N, C-alpha and C positions, 0 to 999 in steps of 0.2 A: 446548391452545385450537388455536394454530395449525394443527396435525394436523384437527382439526373442519373446519376451514375452507380445508384445500387446495385442493379444486374450484374456487373463485374466481379463483386465480392462473394465472399463465401458463404455460405447458407449461417453457419454459426454467427456471425460477422453481420451480418445484415440487422439483424434487430438491436446492437449493439448500436450501430450508425444511424439509424430511423432514433432512437433514443437521445444519442447525442447531437443529430441536428436540429431537432426543438430547442436546445438551451445549450449553445456552444459554449468551450471554455477557450479562453485565451490562453490557458498552461495544459498543455496533456497529459500531466500528472493531476490535475481536478478531475480526469473523468477515468473514474476508480478501475471501471468495465472495459475501457481501452487501453490502460496501461498493464489489467490482467490479463488479457485478450494479447496482447503483444510481448510479455514476458515469456523469456525463453527458458528453462532449466538448462541448469550446467552441472555434470555430475559431479563437479568438483568445488562446485557453488555451496559453500555452507551456509547464506545467506538466507532470511527468510522476510515477507512480509512481518510487521509488529505483531495483524491483526491475527494473525495462525498463531499468538503463542495465547498464553492461558494467564486470568491473573493470578501472580502470584510467582510467576516464572523470571528467573532474571536471563538480564542480555546485554550483549555490549555492543555499543555504538561507537565510532569514532573513539575506541581505545580506552571506552569509560564503559563500568558496568553497571546497571538497572537493575530495579526493579520493576514489573510491571503493576502497578496498582487499582486498575481498573477504568474505566471509559467515562468520559467527559464530553457529554451529546456524544458526536464522530471521531473523536480524537482521544488518546488515551495518554492516562495521568502517568505518570514513570519517576519515582525517583534515583538519584546518582545517588552511590552508595557511598561516594568518597567524602561529597561535599551536603548528602542528605537536601540538598535542593532539588525540586519536583519542575517534570517541564512537560508538554504537550509535544507528543507525538503523533504524525497525519498516521491513517490506517496500513497507505502504502508506504510507510521508512522502512527500508531494506536493514537486518540488525544479525549480528552474528547469535542463535541463541546457547545458553551455555547449558551444560551437561549435567 
């Protein structure tokens, strides 16, 4: 059904829909291109996608501070500074970058 209605979408959205229709996901967040397309920046929004950070940068997620250590396949390996435990974050996790 998506491909039959393709002409109603914006030109920059059409390739994303074509790609998505070849292998649709059950969860919207599992389609990074769609999430990025529909994400709107707000001026007072201090959150960033974790994929926008560099290795070695610090960030806050759910009131806890983390260090971005690197990439494991598609996910980001991060260390919780309070506990020392390591966690895997999806690329589109929204985090607050530390200065």
